[in-house]
MIDOSE-1310 file (N, C-alpha, C; in nm, 2 decimals, decimal comma, always signed):
residues 130
xxxx	-3,67/-3,32/+2,98/-3,50/-3,25/+2,97/-3,71/-3,15/+2,99; -3,53/-3,12/+3,12/-3,60/-3,04/+3,26/-3,66/-2,89/+3,18; -3,77/-2,86/+3,21/-3,75/-2,68/+3,17/-3,67/-2,59/+3,24; -3,55/-2,60/+3,31/-3,43/-2,51/+3,33/-3,41/-2,61/+3,22
xxxx	-3,35/-2,72/+3,15/-3,21/-2,76/+3,04/-3,30/-2,66/+2,96; -3,40/-2,67/+2,91/-3,44/-2,63/+2,78/-3,42/-2,48/+2,76; -3,45/-2,40/+2,91/-3,47/-2,23/+2,88/-3,24/-2,22/+2,84; -3,19/-2,35/+2,91/-3,08/-2,24/+2,90/-3,05/-2,31/+2,72
xxxx	-3,07/-2,41/+2,70/-3,13/-2,46/+2,56/-3,12/-2,36/+2,44; -3,25/-2,34/+2,44/-3,34/-2,20/+2,42/-3,17/-2,05/+2,40; -3,11/-2,06/+2,50/-3,06/-1,92/+2,57/-2,93/-1,95/+2,48; -2,83/-2,07/+2,43/-2,74/-2,13/+2,43/-2,79/-2,06/+2,30
xxxx	-2,88/-2,18/+2,16/-2,93/-2,08/+2,10/-2,89/-1,99/+2,02; -2,97/-1,97/+2,11/-3,03/-1,82/+2,12/-2,91/-1,72/+2,13; -2,84/-1,69/+2,15/-2,71/-1,68/+2,15/-2,58/-1,74/+2,07; -2,59/-1,77/+2,01/-2,54/-1,88/+1,88/-2,55/-1,78/+1,74
xxxx	-2,69/-1,77/+1,74/-2,80/-1,70/+1,61/-2,72/-1,56/+1,65; -2,73/-1,49/+1,73/-2,74/-1,27/+1,77/-2,55/-1,33/+1,70; -2,49/-1,42/+1,78/-2,32/-1,38/+1,79/-2,36/-1,40/+1,63; -2,40/-1,52/+1,56/-2,36/-1,55/+1,35/-2,36/-1,43/+1,32
xxxx	-2,49/-1,32/+1,38/-2,56/-1,27/+1,27/-2,53/-1,13/+1,25; -2,48/-1,16/+1,37/-2,32/-1,02/+1,46/-2,18/-1,08/+1,37; -2,13/-1,13/+1,34/-2,07/-1,12/+1,29/-2,03/-1,11/+1,10; -2,20/-1,16/+1,10/-2,21/-1,10/+0,95/-2,28/-0,95/+0,88
xxxx	-2,30/-0,90/+1,00/-2,32/-0,75/+1,04/-2,17/-0,68/+1,05; -2,13/-0,69/+1,12/-1,99/-0,68/+1,04/-1,93/-0,67/+0,97; -1,86/-0,77/+0,93/-1,79/-0,86/+0,90/-1,79/-0,68/+0,73; -1,93/-0,69/+0,68/-1,84/-0,58/+0,54/-1,84/-0,44/+0,54
xxxx	-1,87/-0,38/+0,77/-1,81/-0,22/+0,84/-1,70/-0,26/+0,81; -1,63/-0,39/+0,84/-1,49/-0,44/+0,88/-1,45/-0,37/+0,75; -1,45/-0,46/+0,67/-1,41/-0,40/+0,54/-1,37/-0,30/+0,44; -1,57/-0,24/+0,47/-1,54/-0,05/+0,43/-1,48/-0,01/+0,48
xxxx	-1,45/-0,02/+0,67/-1,35/+0,04/+0,63/-1,18/+0,03/+0,66; -1,14/-0,06/+0,67/-0,99/-0,10/+0,55/-0,98/-0,07/+0,40; -1,09/-0,01/+0,26/-1,11/-0,01/+0,20/-1,15/+0,16/+0,18; -1,16/+0,20/+0,35/-1,14/+0,35/+0,35/-1,06/+0,42/+0,35
xxxx	-0,95/+0,32/+0,44/-0,83/+0,37/+0,52/-0,76/+0,35/+0,35; -0,68/+0,28/+0,30/-0,67/+0,25/+0,18/-0,65/+0,35/+0,09; -0,83/+0,43/+0,05/-0,86/+0,55/-0,03/-0,84/+0,65/+0,03; -0,77/+0,66/+0,15/-0,76/+0,77/+0,19/-0,60/+0,78/+0,19
xxxx	-0,47/+0,64/+0,26/-0,40/+0,63/+0,17/-0,38/+0,74/-0,02; -0,47/+0,59/-0,01/-0,37/+0,68/-0,14/-0,42/+0,81/-0,22; -0,53/+0,86/-0,16/-0,58/+1,07/-0,19/-0,50/+1,09/-0,10; -0,32/+1,10/+0,00/-0,24/+1,18/+0,03/-0,13/+1,13/-0,06
xxxx	-0,11/+0,99/-0,09/-0,01/+0,98/-0,18/+0,00/+1,09/-0,30; -0,07/+1,03/-0,39/-0,21/+1,11/-0,55/-0,15/+1,33/-0,47; -0,19/+1,33/-0,40/-0,13/+1,47/-0,33/-0,03/+1,54/-0,37; +0,09/+1,45/-0,22/+0,15/+1,42/-0,27/+0,26/+1,43/-0,39
xxxx	+0,25/+1,31/-0,44/+0,28/+1,35/-0,57/+0,27/+1,52/-0,73; +0,15/+1,46/-0,69/+0,09/+1,64/-0,80/+0,25/+1,72/-0,75; +0,23/+1,69/-0,59/+0,29/+1,85/-0,54/+0,51/+1,81/-0,56; +0,50/+1,79/-0,65/+0,64/+1,69/-0,61/+0,71/+1,73/-0,74
xxxx	+0,83/+1,75/-0,74/+1,01/+1,79/-0,77/+1,04/+1,81/-0,85; +1,10/+1,67/-0,73/+1,18/+1,57/-0,80/+1,11/+1,44/-0,88; +1,15/+1,36/-0,97/+1,07/+1,20/-0,95/+1,11/+1,11/-0,89; +1,27/+1,19/-0,79/+1,29/+1,08/-0,68/+1,20/+1,11/-0,54
xxxx	+1,17/+1,21/-0,51/+1,06/+1,25/-0,46/+0,94/+1,20/-0,53; +0,83/+1,22/-0,63/+0,75/+1,13/-0,65/+0,73/+0,94/-0,61; +0,87/+0,98/-0,71/+0,90/+0,83/-0,61/+0,79/+0,73/-0,58; +0,90/+0,84/-0,38/+0,87/+0,80/-0,27/+0,71/+0,78/-0,29
xxxx	+0,63/+0,91/-0,30/+0,49/+0,90/-0,34/+0,42/+0,76/-0,38; +0,49/+0,80/-0,47/+0,38/+0,67/-0,59/+0,39/+0,52/-0,52; +0,49/+0,53/-0,37/+0,53/+0,36/-0,41/+0,38/+0,41/-0,25; +0,38/+0,46/-0,20/+0,30/+0,48/-0,11/+0,17/+0,43/-0,12
xxxx	+0,19/+0,52/-0,25/-0,02/+0,54/-0,37/+0,01/+0,37/-0,37; +0,08/+0,27/-0,40/+0,10/+0,17/-0,42/+0,09/+0,06/-0,35; +0,15/+0,09/-0,23/+0,11/+0,02/-0,14/-0,06/+0,12/-0,11; -0,13/+0,16/-0,05/-0,27/+0,16/-0,08/-0,41/+0,10/-0,18
xxxx	-0,36/+0,08/-0,27/-0,38/+0,01/-0,36/-0,39/-0,08/-0,40; -0,28/-0,14/-0,29/-0,26/-0,34/-0,25/-0,31/-0,32/-0,20; -0,39/-0,25/-0,02/-0,42/-0,28/+0,07/-0,62/-0,35/+0,02; -0,62/-0,18/-0,07/-0,74/-0,14/-0,06/-0,76/-0,32/-0,21
xxxx	-0,64/-0,34/-0,28/-0,69/-0,47/-0,33/-0,71/-0,59/-0,34; -0,65/-0,54/-0,22/-0,68/-0,81/-0,06/-0,84/-0,75/+0,00; -0,93/-0,64/-0,03/-1,06/-0,61/+0,00/-1,13/-0,69/-0,07; -1,23/-0,72/+0,00/-1,40/-0,69/-0,06/-1,45/-0,64/-0,16
xxxx	-1,55/-0,62/-0,22/-1,70/-0,46/-0,21/-1,78/-0,51/-0,23; -1,81/-0,57/-0,14/-1,99/-0,66/-0,07/-2,09/-0,56/-0,22; -2,07/-0,52/-0,26/-2,27/-0,39/-0,33/-2,24/-0,43/-0,47; -2,06/-0,44/-0,53/-2,10/-0,40/-0,64/-1,91/-0,50/-0,72
xxxx	-1,87/-0,67/-0,66/-1,77/-0,75/-0,63/-1,71/-0,69/-0,76; -1,75/-0,69/-0,85/-1,76/-0,76/-1,03/-1,65/-0,63/-1,09; -1,77/-0,51/-1,02/-1,67/-0,35/-1,10/-1,53/-0,31/-1,00; -1,59/-0,38/-0,89/-1,45/-0,33/-0,77/-1,31/-0,38/-0,86
xxxx	-1,36/-0,55/-0,86/-1,18/-0,65/-0,97/-1,21/-0,56/-1,06; -1,24/-0,51/-1,14/-1,28/-0,46/-1,27/-1,23/-0,28/-1,21; -1,23/-0,18/-1,13/-1,16/-0,09/-1,10/-1,07/-0,12/-1,07; -1,03/-0,21/-0,96/-0,87/-0,24/-0,88/-0,75/-0,25/-0,97
xxxx	-0,82/-0,39/-1,13/-0,69/-0,39/-1,18/-0,66/-0,28/-1,38; -0,80/-0,27/-1,36/-0,77/-0,08/-1,44/-0,63/-0,02/-1,37; -0,72/+0,00/-1,23/-0,58/+0,04/-1,13/-0,42/+0,02/-1,15; -0,42/-0,11/-1,19/-0,32/-0,18/-1,14/-0,27/-0,11/-1,28
xxxx	-0,29/-0,14/-1,40/-0,19/-0,07/-1,50/-0,19/+0,07/-1,53; -0,28/+0,12/-1,47/-0,19/+0,27/-1,48/-0,17/+0,27/-1,35; -0,10/+0,18/-1,26/-0,04/+0,20/-1,18/+0,15/+0,19/-1,31; +0,17/+0,09/-1,26/+0,21/+0,02/-1,38/+0,25/+0,14/-1,44
xxxx	+0,25/+0,21/-1,58/+0,26/+0,35/-1,66/+0,31/+0,43/-1,59; +0,25/+0,46/-1,45/+0,34/+0,55/-1,37/+0,44/+0,47/-1,32; +0,44/+0,34/-1,30/+0,62/+0,32/-1,24/+0,68/+0,32/-1,42; +0,69/+0,31/-1,51/+0,79/+0,29/-1,59/+0,88/+0,35/-1,63
xxxx	+0,73/+0,52/-1,60/+0,74/+0,63/-1,60/+0,88/+0,64/-1,55; +0,81/+0,67/-1,42/+0,93/+0,68/-1,28/+1,09/+0,60/-1,31; +1,13/+0,46/-1,32/+1,23/+0,44/-1,39/+1,27/+0,47/-1,46; +1,21/+0,62/-1,64/+1,24/+0,68/-1,71/+1,35/+0,68/-1,68
xxxx	+1,25/+0,80/-1,52/+1,30/+0,95/-1,50/+1,23/+1,09/-1,59; +1,11/+0,98/-1,57/+1,04/+1,10/-1,71/+0,92/+1,15/-1,61; +0,93/+1,24/-1,48/+0,86/+1,36/-1,41/+0,73/+1,33/-1,53; +0,67/+1,42/-1,54/+0,58/+1,45/-1,60/+0,50/+1,41/-1,69
xxxx	+0,58/+1,22/-1,79/+0,49/+1,14/-1,81/+0,44/+1,03/-1,68; +0,45/+1,07/-1,54/+0,45/+1,07/-1,40/+0,35/+1,07/-1,32; +0,36/+1,20/-1,36/+0,24/+1,32/-1,32/+0,09/+1,27/-1,41; +0,10/+1,23/-1,52/+0,04/+1,20/-1,67/-0,02/+1,06/-1,62
xxxx	+0,06/+1,03/-1,62/+0,01/+0,86/-1,58/-0,08/+0,84/-1,45; -0,02/+0,97/-1,36/-0,09/+0,98/-1,18/-0,25/+1,03/-1,28; -0,21/+1,16/-1,37/-0,40/+1,24/-1,33/-0,55/+1,11/-1,42; -0,44/+0,99/-1,50/-0,49/+0,86/-1,53/-0,57/+0,82/-1,42
xxxx	-0,51/+0,80/-1,36/-0,55/+0,71/-1,17/-0,63/+0,80/-1,15; -0,69/+0,89/-1,13/-0,68/+0,99/-1,10/-0,89/+0,95/-1,22; -0,84/+0,98/-1,23/-0,97/+0,94/-1,39/-1,01/+0,82/-1,35; -0,96/+0,76/-1,38/-0,98/+0,58/-1,28/-1,12/+0,59/-1,16
xxxx	-1,00/+0,65/-1,05/-1,00/+0,67/-0,93/-1,19/+0,67/-0,91; -1,21/+0,86/-1,00/-1,32/+0,89/-1,07/-1,47/+0,76/-1,06; -1,42/+0,75/-1,19/-1,50/+0,69/-1,28/-1,56/+0,56/-1,22; -1,42/+0,51/-1,12/-1,52/+0,35/-1,08/-1,55/+0,42/-0,89
xxxx	-1,55/+0,52/-0,85/-1,62/+0,54/-0,72/-1,76/+0,54/-0,77; -1,83/+0,64/-0,89/-1,91/+0,64/-0,93/-2,02/+0,55/-0,99; -1,88/+0,42/-1,06/-1,97/+0,26/-1,10/-2,03/+0,24/-1,00; -2,01/+0,21/-0,89/-1,99/+0,13/-0,75/-2,05/+0,26/-0,68
xx	-2,12/+0,35/-0,63/-2,18/+0,43/-0,59/-2,09/+0,51/-0,48; -1,96/+0,49/-0,51/-1,87/+0,54/-0,39/-1,86/+0,73/-0,32
């Protein structure tokens, strides 16, 4: 192999290594941004739901909250995946309680369930250091 060929081979291998390393470094950041975006969406939905004066209005915000939770649940949290999954499962249980209250037309119970959602969020945010 000529010196020129060795340099080209070295360059290609180095570039490939940097590309793989770069993808590994960017991937967690992408997940973190997607999770952060979902959490912001959920926070806005939470505020709107708590300010709702009718069950129909509340239900619209609850659907947005569910959508944000679904988006967050589809992501992985590399720092503490088991605690993240546990929090997502508890969140989904709380959302189920909220949806039951919505189906029953009970705005007060729906808001109580939403308060439990907020408590779950705070507990797991602290647990994973978010």
